[in-house]
N, C-alpha and C positions, 0 to 999 in steps of 0.2 A: 771724580773728585776734581780734576782740573776745571771742569765746567761749573761746579758748585763754587769753587774759589773765585773764579772769574766774575760770576753773578754776586758774590759777597763783596768783592772789591767795588763793583759798579754800585751795589746798594749803599755801601759806606760812603762813596764819592757823592752820590746824589743826596744822602742824608746830610752829609757835611754841607754840601752846596745849598741845600733847603735851609738848613739851620742859619748858615750865614746870611742868606737872603732874608729870612724872617728877622734876624738881629738888626740887619741894616734897615729894613722896612720899619722896624719898631722905632728905630732911632730917628729915622727920617720923618716918621710920623709926629714925633715929639718936636722935631726941630724944623722940619721943612714942610713943603705944600703937598696936598693930596695928589696932585699930578705926578710929582717925582715918584711918590710911593706906587702909583699904578703903573708907571713906565718900569720901574724896578721889578715890579712883580711879573710884568709880561716878559721882561729880559730874562728873570730867573726861569720862567716857565719854557721860554724857548730854547734856553740852554739846556735845560733839564731834558726837553723832548728830543733836541739834537743829539745830545749824549746817549739817550735812551735808544733812539733808532740807529745811531752809529754802532752801538754795542750789539744790538740785535742783528745788524748786518753782518758784523764781523764774526760773530758767534754762528749766524746761519751759514756764512761762507766755509768756515771751519767745519761745521757738521756736514755741509753738503761734500766737501772734499773728503772726509772720512767716510761717508756713506758710499760716495762713488769708489773709493778704494776698496772698501769691503764688497761692493756689488761687482766689481772687476775681478775680484779674487774668487768670488762664488761662481761666476761664469767660467772663469778657468777650471775650477773643481769639476763643474759640470761636464765640460769639454773632455777631460781626461778620465771622467767617471771615477775620480778619487775624493777622498775626504781629507782635507788638509788643515792648517792652522792659518787663522786670519792675522795678518801683520799690520799694526798700526804703530804710530809713535806713542811712546810711553806719556808724553805731554798732552796727547790728544783727548778731546773732551770725552770720546767713547772708550777710551783705553780700558777702564775698569769693566764696562759692559762686554766689550770684545774679549777680555780675560775669562769672563764667566762663560760667554759662548765658546771660547777655545777649550775651556774644560770640559763643557758638554760634549764638544764635538770630539775630543779626545777619548771621551768614554764611549760615544757612539762608534768612532773608528775602531777602538779596540774590540768592541762586540762585533762590528761588521767583519773585521779581520778573522775574528774566531769563527764566525759563521761561514765565511768564504774557505777557511781551511776545513771546517767540517763539511762544507758542500763538495769540496775537491776529493776529500775522502770518501764520501758517499758516491761521487762520480766514479772513482777508481774502484770502489767496492761493486758498483753497479756494472762496470765494463767487465770487471772480473768474473761476475755472476753471469753476465750475458755470454762471455767467451765460454765459460764452463757449460752454460746451457746449450749453446751451439755445438760445442765439442761433444756433449752427451748425445744430443740429437743427432749429430753425425754418426757417432758410434751406433747409435739405435738404428738409424737409417740404413747403415751398411750391413747389419746383421740379416743373415738369410732367414733366420726364423721370425715368426710373427711376434711383435712386441707391443703390449698395451700397457699404458699407464693411467691410473685413476686417481682421483683425489678422495679426501675423507668423506666427501658427499656422494661418491660413487659417479662422479662426472668424468668424462674422457678429457685427459690432458695431452696425451701424446700417443702416437701410432705410427709405425713404419709402413712401407708400402706393401710389404708381405702381409701385415695384418689388414690392411684396406682391402687387398686383393682376396684374402681368405673369407672375410666377412661382408665384402661388397659395400663399402662405404667410403666417404672422403673425408679426412680429418678436417680440411678447410671449411667444410659445411657443418661439421658436428663437434667442433671444438667446444668443450665444457658443457657438452649436451649430456644428459643422464644416460648412463651406459646401457639401460635397458632399451632406450630408443635407437642405439646404435647396433647392438648385437641381437641376432635372432637366435641365439643358442642359449636355451634356459639352464643347461648344465654349467656353461662357463659363468653365467650371471650369478647363479647360485654360489659357485666356488668363490667368485669375488666377493660377495657379501660375506660369506663363512670366514674367509681368511681375514678380512678386515676386523670383523667382530671378535675373532679369537685371537688377533694378532699373531697369527701364524708366520713363521719365518720361511718355511719351504713346505708347499703342498704340491703333490704329484697326482695327477689323474690321467688315465688313458681313455680316450673316447673316439668315436667314429661319427662323422657328419658327411653329408653330400657335397661334392665339390661345386665350384662356380657354375660348371656345366651341367652339373646333376647326372652326368654319365658314369660316374664312379664314386665309391665311398673313399674318404680320405681317413687314414689312421693318424691321429694327433696325440702328441704327448703334452700335456698342459702342466706348467710348473708355475706357481703362485707364490709372492712373498709379499709380506706386509711391510710397509715403510713407517718406522717410528721416529718421532723426534727426540730431543734429549730429555723430555718429560715422560718418555715411553708412552706417548699417545699416538694412536694410528692417524696418519695423515695422507695414506694412500696405499695403493696396491699395484705391484709390477706382475704383469702376465707374460710368460714367454711360451710360445707355442711351437713345438717342433713337428714338422710334417715327416711322419715315418712311412709314408705310403711307398716311396721308392725303395726304402730299405727293406720293407715287407716283401716288395715285388722282387727285388734282388735275392732275397732269401728263398722265396718261392722258385725263382728260376734256377737257383743253384740247386735246389732239391730235385726240379725236374731235369736238370742236367745230369746229376748223379744217376737218377733213375734211368734216364735214356742212354747215359754212357754205360751203366750196367747192363742194359738190354742189348746195346750195340756189341759190346764186348762178349756177352753170353751166347749170342747168336752164332757168330763164326766159330767161337770156341766149341759150341756144341756140335757143329758140323765136323770140325777138325777132330775132336774127340771120337765121334762116331765112325768117321772113316779110318781113323788110326786103329781103333778097336777091331773093326772089320778086317783090316790088314793084318793086325796081329793075330787075330784068331783064324787067319788063312780063309775067311769066308769068301774073299774075292780072289779064287784061285785061277781064273781065266785070264788070258792075255788082254782081253778088252776092258774088264771091269777094273783092274788094277791101275791103269793109266787114268781112267774116270776119277777114281777115289784120289789118286794123287794130285789131278788137276783141281779137284774140289779143295783139297787141303792147301794147296798153293794159292787159289783164288781167295779162299778165306783168311789165309795169312797175309795176302796183299791188302785185303780189307781191314784187318786189324792194324796193319802197318800204317795205312792212310789216316785212320782215326788217331793213332798216337802221334803220328806226324802232325796233324792238324792242332792237337793239344799242344804240343812241343813248340811249334812255330808260333802260335799265339803267345805263348808264355815268353819265347824269346824275343819277339818283336816288341811286346809292351815293356820287357825289362831292359831293352837295348843292347843285349848281348848277341844277337843275331848276326852271323857273318854274311854279308851280302857281296856278291860278285856282279856289280853293274857294268856291262860292256855292251859295245854295238853288236846286235845279234839280229838274225832273221827269224821272224815270227812263224813262218810257213811251217818248219818241221815241228814246231810245238803242236799247231793246230792238228797235224796229221798224227802226232803221237796220242793226242787227247781222244780223237775220233776212234783211232784203232783200239785204244784201251777201252773204250766204252761201247764199242760196236756190239759185243756180245750182250751186254745189258740191253741195249736198244732193240736187238732182234728178239730178245726174249719178250720183250713188252710190245712188239710189232711197231716199233717207232722208227721212222726213217730220219737219218742224220744227213744234214745237207751243208756244204760248206761254200761260202761265196768270199772272194778277195778281189781286190782292186788290181792286184798283180800277183805274179807268182812268187816274187821276193818282196817282203814287207820288213824293212829294217827297223829297229827300234833300239832305245837304250835302257836295258832291262836285265834282270837276274833270271837265268833260265829256270832254274829249279822252282822259285817263287812265282814267276808268271805261269809255269806249268800247274802249280797247285791251284792258283787262282782261276784259270780257264776250266780245269778240271772239275772244281767245285760248282762253278756256274752251269757246265753242261750236265754234270751228275743231278744237280737239282732240277734241271729243265726236263731230264728224262724221268726222274722219280714223280714229278707232279704233272706228267702229260698222260693222255690216254691212247689206247691201242689205235693204231691207223693215222696218228698225228705225226707232224714233222718239227724237227728241232733243228733250227738254223743258226749256224755260226758265220758271222760276217767280220771281216778285218780289212783295214785300209790305214792310209796315213796322209797327212798334209805336210806342209813344211815344217811345222812347229810341233805336231803331235802325231801320235799312233792310236788307233782306236780298235776295240774288239767288242762285238755285239753278240749276245746269245739270246734268241728268241724262240719262244714256245708257243704252242697253242692249247695250253693246258687249263688247269683250274683257275689260274690268276690269283691275286692277292687283294683282299678287301682294302679299300681307301684308308680305313682307320688305322690298318696294320703298316702301311708303307713307311711312316716316319721311324718305326721301330725294327724294321726287318733286318737291319745290319747289327743290332744290338747283340751283345754276347749273350748265349743261352736262350735268345728269343726264338720261338716258333709259332707260327700262325695256328691258332686252336683249330680252325676249320679243316686244316690240312694234316692234323696229327694221326688221324685215323688212316690216312691215304698212304703215308710212307713214315718210316722211322727216322730219327736223326737226333743230334745233340744240341743243334742250335748254335754250333760253332762255324759251320762252313761260310756262310755269308759274312760273319764277323771276321773271319780269316781273310776273305776277299778284301774287305775294306782295309784292314790292317797292311795287307800286301800292296794294294794300289796306292794307298794315300801316305802311309808312313815310310814304306820301303822305297818307292818309285815317284813320290811326290805328284801322284796323279789324282784322278777322281772316279769314282764309281756311282752311277745313278740307276734307277729302275723306273719304268713305267709299266702299269699293270691295270688290268680290268678283270672283274670276276667272270670267269666263263669264257674269256677271250684269250687269256694267256699273259705273258710277261716279256719285257725286253730290258736284259741287263747290259749296260754299256760301260766299258772301261776306257779311260782316255789317260795316256801317260806322255811325257815329253818324248819327242823323237830325235833321232840323229840323222845326218845327211846320208841319203840312201844311194851311196856310191862305193866303188871298189878302190883300194889303194892305189895310188900311182905306181907307175912301172919303175922297178928298182927299190923299192921300199918294202920292207918285210911287213906282213900284215899285223903282226904283234906290235911293231913299233908304231905303226900308223894308227892303229886303233888305240893305243896308250896316248899318243898326241892328241888323237880326237876326243878321247876322255877328258884329258886335262883342258883342252879348249871349251868343251861342254860345261865342265865344272866352273871355269872362269866367267863364261856367259850366265850361267845361274847365280854365281855370287854377284856379278855386275848387275843383274835384274834386281836381286834383292836389295843392293845397296842404294 
């Protein structure tokens, strides 16, 4: 409006000036010469031209100043990446147009702010969804069971490492691939399709499939559930596969254990019963037979006692209620006790027992009864699985930090595939079950005694047909006698305390 008013004023002035010039020119034409009229015309023309140019320059300068101000403000908006209001003088020629632009910018800014708020909300929702997705993936990846997730098109969306290992695929290369291209199990594929089509919430199926190494069959419990949206439409299927092979193997081992224990209990009880009945019926009435029957009863009773001790000791060690007396002791007497106790059994099978030791006295830090049981079990196994005419050797020695015991036989040996399981509870090598009886607890008890009670290690090296070498290693104590003037009990208690402090320091 300011510009229009200025132009109107200029137009009025020019019109008035032109009218005045025309009036004077007419009057001079009537009263004066033509030369004066021509000069007056040029004068009026020059004045009007000058005023017009002056007015255009003034208006142009005003417009340029306004446009420069607007341009500077727009550049500042661009720098801060914000939409603001253009500020000009109300008397400016562009004030009305700037007002219209400002109203438009206000509308744009309002919409832009609304979109920005919506974008932030979407970003927050996306971050929350991403966090929930990562949390869900972390939970799924931490599950030991195999987990698969498919979408409504039966494409693979998610799988943990257990599933990748079970079905031998890599999720990174098979993401959103058709499930039939990923899994090679037709039963599982059919279960996924059926669950999705029927919108089933829980479907359970037991099946067996070869393992990844094809050396054994896996027993699997497959649980499927269909995922529904708020419109009750199927959008995917979750598959959880629990490997029950180990559980079934443990159940089988327990059955074998009870069967073996029953047999191990029944055999000595039958001998005891037969001898006791013969003694009761006075069938052994001579002085030579009666002591033989009594010796048989005594030996079978010891056999029963060893079996019960093994079972109880394993239970006590695993439950943590076993009373252990760890003290500095000499291992040599235990070796002599074990060899003396097993010599009749070795003579019966025509097996020679040989003892090798680094020195006459081998001191270590151990529980007498527990170490006796461990060495007795190893020696008993070596005799059971050796053949007539062979030798079973027991070696013992120590270094500055540890004491060791080795039991070597020349017997049947252990297959390589059985070595990782030979110390498991109830485990017995199938190839040796006809060679000798047993419960599958002896070597497991040895492992418990050596590792859990004494903090040591037990290992085995074996070859079929060449025999086995079992090695026990436990921490040793200084192989010295107490200084003069100090009671042995006091010295060994102090030695025990020092050893405990060293162990705690080493752990720290």
